[in-house]
C-alpha positions, -999 to +999 in steps of 0.1 A: +118+401-465+085+376-466+070+369-497+035+364-510+024+329-519-007+312-514-011+285-488-014+249-490-051+232-497-048+217-464-042+245-447-069+270-463-090+235-454-078+239-415-086+276-415-119+274-429-121+248-403-118+269-374-145+295-388-169+268-387-162+241-365-147+257-332-160+223-317-185+195-317-214+210-315-204+234-343-197+200-364-225+185-358-254+214-366-238+213-396-244+175-403-277+176-390-286+205-416-267+181-444-295+154-431-325+176-433-316+191-468-312+162-475-350+153-471-343+130-442-376+121-418-355+099-396-320+108-377-301+095-353-273+108-335-246+089-317-215+109-301-186+100-275-169+117-254-190+147-256-187+146-293-149+147-295-140+113-298-170+107-320-196+123-338-221+094-361-248+109-375-273+084-395-304+095-418-325+085-448-326+111-468-321+107-502-280+095-504-248+110-524-244+090-556-205+071-557-190+097-582-206+125-557-191+114-527-150+128-533-171+161-542-191+160-506-154+165-493-142+193-513-147+231-503-176+249-521-189+218-542-225+220-535-259+210-548-277+235-531-271+263-552-254+268-591-258+304-595-253+342-580-289+343-584-297+319-556-280+334-527-308+362-534-334+335-520-319+304-502-340+282-490-321+254-481-302+252-442-267+244-461-254+264-487-216+269-487-203+236-496-174+242-466-183+220-438-181+187-448-141+195-461-134+219-432-149+187-409-125+164-428-099+186-426-095+183-386-110+149-384-106+114-391-139+109-412-162+081-430-186+092-450-208+064-462-240+070-482-268+048-507-294+061-529-327+051-534-321+025-564-286+012-560-271-018-557-258-009-524-235+015-505-206+031-508-181+045-485-148+072-486-126+079-462-108+111-452-074+110-425-067+144-419-049+149-452-052+114-471-089+103-492-090+072-496-110+059-528-150+047-522-151+014-513-184-007-512-203-010-478-237-024-461-258+008-458-296+014-467-309+041-483-296+076-468-263+085-455-241+075-427-213+101-415-186+094-388-165+118-375-139+106-350-111+123-330-119+157-332-092+182-339-060+150-337-038+172-360-047+204-344-029+201-308-033+237-302-071+239-310-077+204-295-065+220-259-087+245-258-125+223-254-140+219-225-152+188-204-170+163-218-199+175-196-201+212-213-190+201-248-220+177-247-240+203-233-235+223-264-237+192-287-272+193-271-281+227-273-273+221-313-297+186-315-327+206-294-326+241-320-326+213-349-351+194-337-375+224-326-374+238-363-377+205-377-409+190-357-417+163-385-388+147-385-384+122-360-346+123-344-330+102-317-299+116-295-272+091-277-244+102-259-216+072-248-242+045-256-274+059-235-305+072-247-309+112-236-328+122-265-359+101-286-384+123-302-413+111-328-428+129-350-453+156-340-467+188-338-444+224-336-464+224-308-457+192-292-423+195-302-421+227-283-433+206-251-413+177-256-379+199-251-390+230-232-408+209-212-447+207-196-441+238-171-432+262-204-464+243-223-482+255-197-475+290-191-475+295-226-496+317-251-500+306-288-488+330-315-498+328-354-497+362-371-495+374-407-489+403-425-473+407-461-452+382-467-450+372-433-464+348-406-449+345-373-460+314-355-452+294-319-453+302-282-444+328-261-444+324-222-460+344-200-442+366-173-449+350-146-428+323-164-397+345-172-362+332-164-329+343-148-313+335-180-317+338-217-320+298-223-352+294-235-351+319-259-355+303-296-360+319-329-359+307-363-362+324-401-375+301-424-363+273-405-329+287-396-320+291-356-308+330-358-295+354-328-305+388-345-302+422-327-331+436-345-354+407-334-342+406-294-349+440-299-385+438-308-392+409-286-373+426-251-400+458-263-429+437-261-424+421-229-411+458-215-445+460-199-448+428-180-412+415-174-401+420-137-367+438-133-336+418-145-360+388-158-357+369-195-387+359-217-388+323-227-400+313-264-401+293-296-410+310-327-405+307-363-407+335-389-413+324-423-408+352-449-404+350-482-362+346-490-355+369-514-364+394-485-332+382-463-294+376-463-285+346-445-248+346-463-231+367-436-215+348-411-197+311-415-223+299-389-252+310-404-266+325-372-268+361-382-288+376-410-297+408-426-333+423-436-347+440-465-373+460-444-359+459-411-387+485-393-415+465-407-405+432-392-397+448-359-430+464-357-441+432-372-428+408-342-435+438-310-471+444-325-477+403-327-457+392-292-477+425-275-511+408-289-502+377-275-494+394-240-520+417-238-554+391-243-563+388-207-555+345-203-570+324-182-544+313-151-530+284-155-509+275-124-528+247-111-545+239-148-522+207-158-552+188-175-554+208-201-540+202-232-506+219-243-518+230-280-553+247-271-556+287-283-547+310-253-574+329-262-606+309-240-617+343-229-626+374-251-601+403-251-621+438-249-621+445-282-637+413-287-667+414-262-698+419-282-726+448-269-750+430-241-734+400-237-708+422-205-711+446-183-698+474-198-661+488-186-671+495-143-648+520-140-629+504-105-616+535-090-644+556-099-670+529-083-639+532-054-638+569-049-675+577-062-662+592-090-692+579-115-714+559-117-713+529-101-728+493-111-743+467-092-732+426-096-745+396-079-730+387-048-725+352-038-736+347+002-720+322+027-744+299+034-739+287+068-768+260+067-759+223+067-752+207+036-781+190+016-780+175-018-793+193-047-796+201-083-767+216-100-789+244-114-793+253-076-758+254-059-753+290-069-766+321-073-747+328-100-756+309-125-725+291-148-734+308-179-727+344-163-698+331-152-685+317-182-693+353-193-668+365-163-640+340-160-627+361-124-660+350-114-678+370-084-665+383-054-669+362-018-647+386+000-611+391+013-576+380+028-560+398+052-574+430+032-546+423+004-561+394-018-597+392-035-612+357-030-637+348-064-657+320-074-656+316-107-680+286-124-643+262-128-629+267-090-616+298-065-599+327-077-572+349-060-568+379-066-536+404-053-559+437-054-532+465-055-513+448-079-541+442-100-558+476-097-518+488-107-522+474-140-558+488-146-547+521-139-516+519-156-532+507-191-558+537-185-533+565-182-514+552-210-543+554-237-548+590-217-513+600-222-520+588-257-554+605-269-535+636-250-562+632-225-550+630-194-584+643-169-571+670-139-582+673-113-584+708-097-575+696-056-597+723-032-568+734-009-541+735-026-509+707-012-479+725+000-445+707+008-409+718+009-390+712-022-352+711-029-334+731-060-338+704-080-377+704-077-383+741-084-357+744-112-379+709-125-417+725-120-399+763-134-385+743-167-409+718-173-446+732-172-462+714-207-444+680-195-459+685-161-497+699-178-495+666-198-491+645-173-525+660-154-500+680-131-506+721-124-478+732-096-467+763-087-435+781-073-445+794-038-412+803-032-372+793-039-379+766-014-425+756-019-444+740-043-482+736-043-500+711-059-530+729-070-542+697-095-535+660-102-548+635-125-577+633-117-577+592-102-550+601-080-567+623-060-566+603-030-529+594-034-500+609-007-498+641-027-468+652-018-448+618-018-461+613-057-449+648-067-415+640-053-415+609-077-429+625-104-400+651-105-375+630-099-382+609-125-381+640-150-350+653-138-336+622-138-345+611-176-352+646-188-388+658-202-384+642-236-373+611-231-400+610-201-427+616-229-408+590-253-385+565-244-394+566-207-427+573-207-441+538-193-419+541-165-433+575-152-469+560-162-462+529-138-453+556-110-484+572-113-500+536-109-485+526-081-488+557-064-530+558-075-536+517-068-552+509-036-528+492-007-532+468+014-556+466+044-577+487+019-614+478+031-636+467+000-676+459-004-683+431-025-697+460-054-660+471-054-643+440-056-667+427-083-658+464-102-628+457-099-626+418-114-650+435-146-621+458-154-592+433-152-614+409-175-612+439-203-578+453-196-552+442-219-523+421-193-538+424-168-524+390-159-495+410-148-482+438-130-463+466-148-434+450-128-441+416-141-454+398-111-492+381-117-522+397-102-542+361-098-544+328-102-574+296-101-575+267-085-600+240-100-626+222-070-609+195-081-577+206-069-596+214-039-613+181-034-577+163-035-566+184-009-593+173+012-591+139+002-624+147-006-639+109-022-612+088-008 
C-alpha cells in the first residue's frame, strides 16, 4: 500500500515549472515581466534556436543585491508582496515568486546583477539542482539572465517542443505583448544573432503601429473613454480591416495581457452590427482599473482575471467600442499620408452637428419614394469647355466650406447604376448606394423598434400569396410580434396569406419575398428571440429588402439626399454585413495615376 510522503524540493520545482514554463515563450514572458517590475528603461533579448538553446535577457533596472541572489531563485521569495492584503491590490506584473525558481529547475541558469552604488556585479549559477555561491562579475547597473538548454534534465518535456521556427514565433508573440503594454520602454529582440525587432520608446499609438503595421494604424479608430474608476484607450480597427483569425487582438488590464471571456464577449457584441460573417476584429486596447476591483491571482500564467463588477465592465467596454465604430469617419483606404496618431473623429457625428451648420436629415428613402419633403442640394455640372487658368475660388460651384461641412461631398452621377460618384474638398468619393442605403434603413429600423414607433403603411390592395403550413402557424401564433415589426398579415385560408400593411419604408419592396423571409426567421428563432437576441438579424433582413437595388436610376437630388443621410447615420462606413459603403481617393493620388506634373 502506498504511503503519503512529502515530495523532494527538486520535484516540486519541476512540477511548478510545468505550470509556469511550458515552452521557451513562457520563460521569456516571466523574465520580461521581472525586468519591467525592476524599473528597466531598455530591455534586450537574445534567443538561440527558438529560445530552447538560450534565452538571454539584459535590462538596466534596479538590480539585485548580492545577498538576495539566492533568494531570487528560491520558490515563493519575492519583493512584490509581503502581506495577504497585498494580493487584493496587485500593481506589479509578477508577485508569486515562482518564475525564476521554476526556470532554474529545468535549465542551466546564470543570474548576474548589479545595483547602483555597488562596486561590481555578482553572479550566481544553477545547473538544474546544483546552486553555486555568488561570485564577482563584470556588469553595469541592471540584471542579465541567461537560460541555457531548457528542459535538458526533463527529456519527456523537451520532446514535446515544436520546431525552432514555431518556438521562436511563440517567443516573438510573447515579446510583442510585453512591448505593446510598455511603449515607454525600449526593446530589442535578436534571434540566432540576427536583429528581429528594435523598438524605441514611443507613444502607445506609435508602438502599436510599429508592431501591427502601418495598414492597421491607418484603418483604426482611436478609443479613449472613462467611467468611474475605469479608463479604456487604444486602437480598434474598422471592420474593413477584419481578419480571418484572432492574430491581431490584444487586450491589457493594468498593462497585463489577458484573455478573458467577459471582455471577448463585450468586444464581439460591439462589432456584431458591422463585422462580416466569420471575420474577426483587430484591436489593441488598454483597460486601467482600480487594482482592488480585480483578482489576478487566478491562473499560474496570469492571463486570466476576475472582476468585482463584471456587468458594469462589460457595458463600459461595449459602449466605448460601439461609440468608436459608430461615428462616421473619413475613409483612410487611399490616404497614406495622414499621421497615425490622429483622432479619427474629424467629422461630426449626428449628436455633434449644430443647428444651422448642416442640413437636417434628408430622409433619403422619403425623397426617393416621395413620402416626405425633398431638399435641394447644389449640383456640380460637367464642364466641356477647354480648361483655362482660374482662381481656386472659381474652380467649383460648391465652396470648400460647404464641402468641409459635408465630408462625402456632392454627387456628380452614377456608375453602372451601382455606385454614386461624388466630389468633396479632397477629391473623389465612390459610394456603394445599396450598401449605404441598407445601413441607413437598418439604423432607422433599430431606432423605431427601440422607440416602439415602427410606422406601418396600409396597402391599397393587399398582397396575397401561397404559404406553407409553418408560415400559416407563425402568423397565427405571433400577431403581436409581427405588429411590432410593422406587419399586418391575415390568414385567408389554410394555404393563403394576405399582407395588408408593411413598415412604411418598405412599401416598394418585394412584399411576397420579404414576408417569406420574415416568417422564416420568426419560425427559426422564436418570437422572444426575434425581439431580443436576434433583433438585429431580422432588422437587417428588413433593411436589405428596402434598400435600393442595382440599376435603379437616381436623380442628382436623390444621390445628394443619400450622402447627407450617410453623414448623420451611425456606422455608415459599413453595411450591415461589415462591407465598406464608400471610399475616397485624393486629387494627389489621381494626379500620380495620370502622371501629372511629370
